[in-house]
N, CA, C and O atoms as a DFTB+ gen file, in Angstrom:
472 C
 N C O
     1  1       0.847      -1.194       0.000
     2  2       0.000       0.000       0.000
     3  2       0.888       1.251       0.000
     4  3       1.785       1.392       0.831
     5  1       0.625       2.129      -0.926
     6  2       1.414       3.352      -1.043
     7  2       0.827       4.411      -0.118
     8  3      -0.382       4.637      -0.087
     9  1       1.709       5.045       0.626
    10  2       1.293       6.137       1.499
    11  2       2.166       7.359       1.215
    12  3       3.357       7.249       0.927
    13  1       1.536       8.511       1.305
    14  2       2.233       9.773       1.037
    15  2       1.972      10.731       2.190
    16  3       0.829      10.918       2.608
    17  1       3.019      11.324       2.689
    18  2       2.903      12.223       3.824
    19  2       3.571      13.545       3.485
    20  3       4.785      13.621       3.297
    21  1       2.761      14.570       3.414
    22  2       3.291      15.902       3.130
    23  2       3.668      16.597       4.437
    24  3       2.953      16.492       5.433
    25  1       4.760      17.284       4.426
    26  2       5.181      18.051       5.588
    27  2       5.770      19.373       5.143
    28  3       6.180      19.550       3.996
    29  1       5.797      20.291       6.090
    30  2       6.359      21.609       5.822
    31  2       5.647      22.640       6.663
    32  3       4.588      22.357       7.225
    33  1       6.208      23.833       6.762
    34  2       5.574      24.889       7.562
    35  2       4.188      25.238       7.042
    36  3       3.955      25.271       5.833
    37  1       3.289      25.491       7.950
    38  2       1.934      25.831       7.557
    39  2       1.716      27.305       7.329
    40  3       0.667      27.707       6.826
    41  1       2.691      28.119       7.691
    42  2       2.560      29.574       7.553
    43  2       3.767      30.111       6.808
    44  3       4.915      29.846       7.166
    45  1       3.485      30.858       5.784
    46  2       4.546      31.509       5.036
    47  2       4.300      33.002       4.975
    48  3       3.243      33.487       5.378
    49  1       5.271      33.716       4.475
    50  2       5.158      35.162       4.349
    51  2       5.297      35.575       2.893
    52  3       6.000      34.944       2.104
    53  1       4.606      36.646       2.571
    54  2       4.694      37.183       1.212
    55  2       6.160      37.387       0.823
    56  3       6.985      37.846       1.612
    57  1       6.440      37.029      -0.413
    58  2       7.748      37.169      -1.058
    59  2       8.759      36.108      -0.636
    60  3       9.841      36.022      -1.216
    61  1       8.421      35.303       0.364
    62  2       9.350      34.270       0.791
    63  2       9.096      32.966       0.046
    64  3       8.222      32.893      -0.818
    65  1       9.854      31.957       0.385
    66  2       9.799      30.685      -0.313
    67  2       8.993      29.660       0.472
    68  3       9.118      29.537       1.690
    69  1       8.170      28.937      -0.258
    70  2       7.429      27.817       0.319
    71  2       8.195      26.531       0.038
    72  3       8.661      26.302      -1.078
    73  1       8.317      25.699       1.061
    74  2       8.971      24.407       0.870
    75  2       8.105      23.303       1.453
    76  3       7.664      23.389       2.599
    77  1       7.864      22.270       0.662
    78  2       7.110      21.117       1.103
    79  2       7.915      19.852       0.804
    80  3       8.660      19.785      -0.173
    81  1       7.748      18.865       1.660
    82  2       8.382      17.568       1.446
    83  2       7.324      16.495       1.466
    84  3       6.420      16.510       2.302
    85  1       7.437      15.574       0.554
    86  2       6.533      14.431       0.510
    87  2       7.350      13.169       0.756
    88  3       8.266      12.855      -0.004
    89  1       7.017      12.459       1.810
    90  2       7.679      11.198       2.134
    91  2       6.789      10.056       1.664
    92  3       5.617       9.970       2.030
    93  1       7.364       9.186       0.851
    94  2       6.615       8.087       0.246
    95  2       6.989       6.770       0.916
    96  3       8.163       6.506       1.173
    97  1       6.015       5.973       1.188
    98  2       6.263       4.622       1.699
    99  2       5.430       3.633       0.902
   100  3       4.382       3.977       0.355
   101  1       5.909       2.414       0.845
   102  2       5.190       1.361       0.144
   103  2       5.661       1.121      -1.273
   104  3       5.317       0.104      -1.875
   105  1       6.446       2.044      -1.818
   106  2       6.997       1.898      -3.153
   107  2       8.191       2.834      -3.281
   108  3       8.215       3.905      -2.675
   109  1       9.166       2.434      -4.061
   110  2      10.287       3.324      -4.331
   111  2       9.865       4.405      -5.315
   112  3       9.187       4.121      -6.302
   113  1      10.262       5.638      -5.050
   114  2       9.888       6.715      -5.969
   115  2      10.613       6.583      -7.309
   116  3      10.269       7.274      -8.268
   117  1      11.600       5.714      -7.383
   118  2      12.309       5.494      -8.638
   119  2      11.638       4.462      -9.517
   120  3      12.063       4.226     -10.648
   121  1      10.580       3.842      -8.992
   122  2       9.895       2.807      -9.766
   123  2       9.350       3.382     -11.066
   124  3       8.754       4.459     -11.083
   125  1       9.559       2.663     -12.129
   126  2       9.025       3.113     -13.419
   127  2       7.503       3.187     -13.382
   128  3       6.851       2.545     -12.559
   129  1       6.965       3.971     -14.276
   130  2       5.524       4.122     -14.490
   131  2       4.850       4.917     -13.379
   132  3       3.622       5.002     -13.345
   133  1       5.622       5.495     -12.474
   134  2       5.065       6.372     -11.458
   135  2       5.545       7.795     -11.684
   136  3       6.734       8.047     -11.882
   137  1       4.596       8.715     -11.649
   138  2       4.912      10.132     -11.621
   139  2       4.469      10.660     -10.265
   140  3       3.475      10.213      -9.694
   141  1       5.228      11.616      -9.774
   142  2       4.944      12.167      -8.451
   143  2       4.625      13.645      -8.619
   144  3       5.442      14.434      -9.093
   145  1       3.419      13.989      -8.216
   146  2       2.897      15.325      -8.490
   147  2       2.842      16.187      -7.235
   148  3       2.838      15.702      -6.104
   149  1       2.801      17.488      -7.496
   150  2       2.335      18.448      -6.509
   151  2       1.080      19.104      -7.076
   152  3       1.063      19.619      -8.194
   153  1       0.035      19.064      -6.259
   154  2      -1.255      19.645      -6.630
   155  2      -1.737      20.461      -5.452
   156  3      -1.522      20.078      -4.302
   157  1      -2.378      21.568      -5.720
   158  2      -2.906      22.374      -4.629
   159  2      -4.344      22.773      -4.907
   160  3      -4.818      22.737      -6.043
   161  1      -5.017      23.153      -3.838
   162  2      -6.389      23.615      -3.952
   163  2      -6.578      24.801      -3.021
   164  3      -6.525      24.661      -1.799
   165  1      -6.796      25.957      -3.606
   166  2      -7.056      27.157      -2.836
   167  2      -8.514      27.171      -2.396
   168  3      -9.352      26.520      -3.021
   169  1      -8.827      27.899      -1.335
   170  2     -10.207      27.952      -0.851
   171  2     -11.179      28.381      -1.939
   172  3     -10.988      29.412      -2.583
   173  1     -12.214      27.590      -2.138
   174  2     -13.238      27.921      -3.105
   175  2     -12.863      27.698      -4.555
   176  3     -13.612      28.082      -5.453
   177  1     -11.708      27.081      -4.801
   178  2     -11.249      26.858      -6.170
   179  2     -11.018      25.375      -6.423
   180  3     -11.059      24.557      -5.504
   181  1     -10.777      25.051      -7.676
   182  2     -10.526      23.672      -8.051
   183  2      -9.085      23.269      -7.835
   184  3      -8.260      24.065      -7.387
   185  1      -8.795      22.033      -8.157
   186  2      -7.436      21.528      -8.040
   187  2      -6.545      22.176      -9.106
   188  3      -6.949      22.352     -10.255
   189  1      -5.351      22.516      -8.702
   190  2      -4.378      23.085      -9.628
   191  2      -3.131      22.215      -9.621
   192  3      -2.458      22.084      -8.599
   193  1      -2.831      21.623     -10.771
   194  2      -1.625      20.808     -10.905
   195  2      -0.435      21.738     -11.030
   196  3      -0.436      22.639     -11.869
   197  1       0.585      21.529     -10.199
   198  2       1.735      22.414     -10.163
   199  2       2.926      21.852     -10.947
   200  3       3.658      22.597     -11.598
   201  1       3.106      20.547     -10.876
   202  2       4.240      19.953     -11.573
   203  2       4.473      18.541     -11.091
   204  3       3.753      18.041     -10.227
   205  1       5.491      17.894     -11.657
   206  2       5.761      16.525     -11.289
   207  2       7.201      16.131     -11.532
   208  3       7.981      16.867     -12.136
   209  1       7.534      14.940     -11.042
   210  2       8.868      14.385     -11.229
   211  2       8.715      12.902     -11.477
   212  3       7.829      12.259     -10.914
   213  1       9.579      12.355     -12.324
   214  2       9.452      10.947     -12.663
   215  2      10.812      10.364     -12.984
   216  3      11.835      10.821     -12.474
   217  1      10.813       9.352     -13.832
   218  2      12.018       8.587     -14.137
   219  2      13.283       9.437     -14.214
   220  3      13.319      10.455     -14.906
   221  1      14.291       9.020     -13.515
   222  2      15.607       9.650     -13.560
   223  2      15.579      11.103     -13.096
   224  3      16.504      11.867     -13.373
   225  1      14.515      11.481     -12.389
   226  2      14.434      12.839     -11.866
   227  2      13.963      13.871     -12.862
   228  3      14.132      15.071     -12.644
   229  1      13.372      13.419     -13.953
   230  2      12.852      14.361     -14.936
   231  2      11.681      15.135     -14.350
   232  3      10.757      14.545     -13.791
   233  1      11.720      16.455     -14.477
   234  2      10.672      17.304     -13.930
   235  2       9.917      18.043     -15.032
   236  3      10.449      18.295     -16.114
   237  1       8.678      18.378     -14.732
   238  2       7.853      19.134     -15.672
   239  2       6.855      19.929     -14.851
   240  3       6.458      19.523     -13.759
   241  1       6.455      21.079     -15.400
   242  2       5.745      22.060     -14.595
   243  2       4.541      22.646     -15.320
   244  3       4.461      22.657     -16.549
   245  1       3.604      23.135     -14.501
   246  2       2.517      23.966     -15.006
   247  2       3.150      25.253     -15.540
   248  3       3.867      25.929     -14.801
   249  1       2.906      25.604     -16.786
   250  2       3.555      26.804     -17.355
   251  2       3.280      28.075     -16.563
   252  3       4.125      28.968     -16.499
   253  1       2.099      28.155     -15.959
   254  2       1.773      29.385     -15.238
   255  2       2.567      29.526     -13.943
   256  3       2.660      30.620     -13.386
   257  1       3.138      28.422     -13.462
   258  2       3.897      28.453     -12.215
   259  2       5.380      28.169     -12.433
   260  3       6.167      28.211     -11.487
   261  1       5.762      27.884     -13.666
   262  2       7.093      27.376     -13.963
   263  2       8.192      28.296     -13.440
   264  3       9.206      27.820     -12.928
   265  1       8.004      29.582     -13.560
   266  2       9.070      30.518     -13.181
   267  2       9.301      30.555     -11.681
   268  3      10.338      31.041     -11.231
   269  1       8.354      30.050     -10.895
   270  2       8.473      30.125      -9.438
   271  2       8.614      28.765      -8.769
   272  3       8.761      28.695      -7.549
   273  1       8.571      27.687      -9.540
   274  2       8.458      26.347      -8.958
   275  2       9.685      25.506      -9.249
   276  3      10.267      25.574     -10.332
   277  1      10.064      24.719      -8.267
   278  2      11.138      23.758      -8.438
   279  2      10.777      22.480      -7.691
   280  3      10.413      22.520      -6.516
   281  1      10.880      21.352      -8.376
   282  2      10.606      20.045      -7.782
   283  2      11.879      19.208      -7.890
   284  3      12.560      19.214      -8.915
   285  1      12.178      18.500      -6.829
   286  2      13.345      17.630      -6.827
   287  2      13.045      16.405      -5.986
   288  3      11.998      16.319      -5.344
   289  1      13.986      15.444      -5.994
   290  2      13.779      14.285      -5.143
   291  2      15.063      13.838      -4.476
   292  3      16.163      14.164      -4.921
   293  1      14.902      13.095      -3.412
   294  2      16.004      12.455      -2.706
   295  2      15.655      10.966      -2.657
   296  3      14.888      10.521      -1.804
   297  1      16.221      10.227      -3.569
   298  2      15.848       8.814      -3.672
   299  2      16.311       8.014      -2.464
   300  3      15.700       7.000      -2.126
   301  1      17.371       8.449      -1.816
   302  2      17.840       7.731      -0.629
   303  2      16.822       7.816       0.506
   304  3      16.675       6.882       1.294
   305  1      16.126       8.943       0.578
   306  2      15.106       9.130       1.613
   307  2      13.706       8.792       1.124
   308  3      12.744       8.817       1.892
   309  1      13.604       8.475      -0.166
   310  2      12.290       8.226      -0.769
   311  2      11.350       9.419      -0.578
   312  3      10.190       9.272      -0.194
   313  1      11.885      10.578      -0.856
   314  2      11.143      11.825      -0.703
   315  2      11.262      12.664      -1.972
   316  3      12.239      12.561      -2.714
   317  1      10.254      13.490      -2.203
   318  2      10.391      14.523      -3.214
   319  2       9.880      15.829      -2.634
   320  3       9.058      15.833      -1.718
   321  1      10.366      16.925      -3.168
   322  2      10.131      18.223      -2.560
   323  2       9.619      19.245      -3.570
   324  3       9.826      19.126      -4.778
   325  1       8.958      20.231      -3.035
   326  2       8.455      21.361      -3.800
   327  2       9.009      22.632      -3.194
   328  3       8.997      22.808      -1.976
   329  1       9.493      23.513      -4.047
   330  2       9.833      24.859      -3.623
   331  2       9.099      25.842      -4.519
   332  3       9.109      25.726      -5.744
   333  1       8.468      26.804      -3.882
   334  2       7.724      27.840      -4.598
   335  2       8.213      29.185      -4.060
   336  3       8.021      29.493      -2.884
   337  1       8.829      29.964      -4.904
   338  2       9.407      31.218      -4.461
   339  2       8.424      32.377      -4.659
   340  3       7.399      32.249      -5.329
   341  1       8.775      33.502      -4.052
   342  2       8.002      34.744      -4.219
   343  2       6.514      34.532      -3.919
   344  3       5.647      34.876      -4.722
   345  1       6.246      33.965      -2.758
   346  2       4.860      33.675      -2.400
   347  2       4.022      34.946      -2.299
   348  3       4.514      36.018      -1.948
   349  1       2.748      34.787      -2.617
   350  2       1.738      35.810      -2.423
   351  2       0.585      35.174      -1.661
   352  3       0.541      33.951      -1.526
   353  1      -0.354      35.979      -1.158
   354  2      -1.521      35.388      -0.477
   355  2      -2.300      34.434      -1.388
   356  3      -3.006      33.554      -0.896
   357  1      -2.182      34.598      -2.704
   358  2      -2.871      33.691      -3.635
   359  2      -2.288      32.283      -3.618
   360  3      -2.894      31.363      -4.168
   361  1      -1.140      32.100      -3.007
   362  2      -0.555      30.766      -2.895
   363  2      -1.064      30.007      -1.679
   364  3      -0.697      28.851      -1.470
   365  1      -1.898      30.641      -0.884
   366  2      -2.501      29.944       0.247
   367  2      -3.425      28.853      -0.282
   368  3      -4.328      29.118      -1.076
   369  1      -3.189      27.637       0.162
   370  2      -3.941      26.501      -0.381
   371  2      -3.641      25.256       0.434
   372  3      -2.793      25.246       1.326
   373  1      -4.368      24.219       0.090
   374  2      -4.051      22.884       0.619
   375  2      -3.159      22.214      -0.411
   376  3      -3.526      22.115      -1.582
   377  1      -2.010      21.760       0.009
   378  2      -1.024      21.191      -0.891
   379  2      -0.983      19.673      -0.737
   380  3      -0.927      19.134       0.368
   381  1      -1.013      19.007      -1.892
   382  2      -1.005      17.550      -1.944
   383  2       0.153      17.046      -2.801
   384  3       0.656      17.763      -3.667
   385  1       0.569      15.806      -2.551
   386  2       1.629      15.205      -3.360
   387  2       1.204      13.794      -3.799
   388  3       1.721      12.811      -3.267
   389  1       0.305      13.680      -4.725
   390  2      -0.212      12.369      -5.121
   391  2       0.715      11.602      -6.063
   392  3       1.628      12.160      -6.672
   393  1       0.449      10.332      -6.153
   394  2       1.136       9.453      -7.094
   395  2       0.265       9.234      -8.322
   396  3      -0.923       8.928      -8.211
   397  1       0.861       9.391      -9.473
   398  2       0.188       9.122     -10.740
   399  2       0.846       7.926     -11.402
   400  3       2.070       7.801     -11.425
   401  1       0.017       7.058     -11.933
   402  2       0.537       5.922     -12.679
   403  2      -0.360       5.691     -13.882
   404  3      -1.581       5.610     -13.744
   405  1       0.235       5.586     -15.053
   406  2      -0.542       5.394     -16.281
   407  2      -1.625       6.453     -16.429
   408  3      -2.776       6.148     -16.744
   409  1      -1.242       7.686     -16.199
   410  2      -2.116       8.847     -16.428
   411  2      -3.355       8.860     -15.558
   412  3      -4.398       9.375     -15.961
   413  1      -3.245       8.304     -14.383
   414  2      -4.340       8.384     -13.421
   415  2      -3.738       8.485     -12.021
   416  3      -2.772       7.796     -11.691
   417  1      -4.321       9.347     -11.218
   418  2      -3.831       9.467      -9.847
   419  2      -4.336       8.292      -9.042
   420  3      -5.535       8.021      -8.977
   421  1      -3.385       7.597      -8.429
   422  2      -3.701       6.352      -7.727
   423  2      -3.760       6.536      -6.214
   424  3      -4.525       5.854      -5.533
   425  1      -2.967       7.442      -5.697
   426  2      -2.885       7.607      -4.251
   427  2      -2.769       9.078      -3.904
   428  3      -2.086       9.853      -4.575
   429  1      -3.460       9.435      -2.833
   430  2      -3.381      10.786      -2.294
   431  2      -2.946      10.708      -0.838
   432  3      -3.295       9.769      -0.122
   433  1      -2.187      11.698      -0.414
   434  2      -1.992      11.893       1.007
   435  2      -3.069      12.824       1.527
   436  3      -3.951      13.246       0.779
   437  1      -2.994      13.143       2.805
   438  2      -3.986      14.043       3.380
   439  2      -3.714      15.493       3.018
   440  3      -4.606      16.339       3.087
   441  1      -2.482      15.772       2.634
   442  2      -2.143      17.137       2.289
   443  2      -1.940      17.998       3.515
   444  3      -2.246      17.603       4.640
   445  1      -1.418      19.178       3.269
   446  2      -1.199      20.120       4.357
   447  2      -1.622      21.517       3.922
   448  3      -1.467      21.896       2.761
   449  1      -2.150      22.259       4.855
   450  2      -2.643      23.602       4.586
   451  2      -1.521      24.613       4.741
   452  3      -0.730      24.550       5.683
   453  1      -1.466      25.541       3.805
   454  2      -0.494      26.625       3.869
   455  2      -1.237      27.954       3.858
   456  3      -2.089      28.201       3.005
   457  1      -0.900      28.790       4.808
   458  2      -1.430      30.153       4.871
   459  2      -0.287      31.119       4.602
   460  3       0.835      30.909       5.065
   461  1      -0.572      32.174       3.856
   462  2       0.458      33.152       3.520
   463  2       0.063      34.501       4.098
   464  3      -0.996      35.040       3.779
   465  1       0.908      35.029       4.935
   466  2       0.637      36.347       5.519
   467  2       1.177      37.431       4.600
   468  3       2.177      37.247       3.907
   469  1       0.497      38.550       4.613
   470  2       0.885      39.647       3.719
   471  2       1.817      40.627       4.410
   472  3       2.240      41.610       3.802
């Protein structure tokens, strides 16, 4: 059974950097056919896909967030991370790190809430 646990500070400040870590258990993040995503949902809005990482550490991003987003992984710890720079109050959201396999999301963690102070 795959489990995903998001961690990171719940409060950020405008213009600073947001950092989240997703710890994966039950499968190696290097396993083929798995993509690891960051998705967020702001209050009253739909899900927004931010980006992902997959085989050999290849990353890809939502074009609207690309200039501010960086995703990486630590295969030794079975973790992948999100960094979002230059935060604004619009970045306040619930952040998730689901697993995608064969173009379908298979597992979700509970996610963590981030608030951004102005």
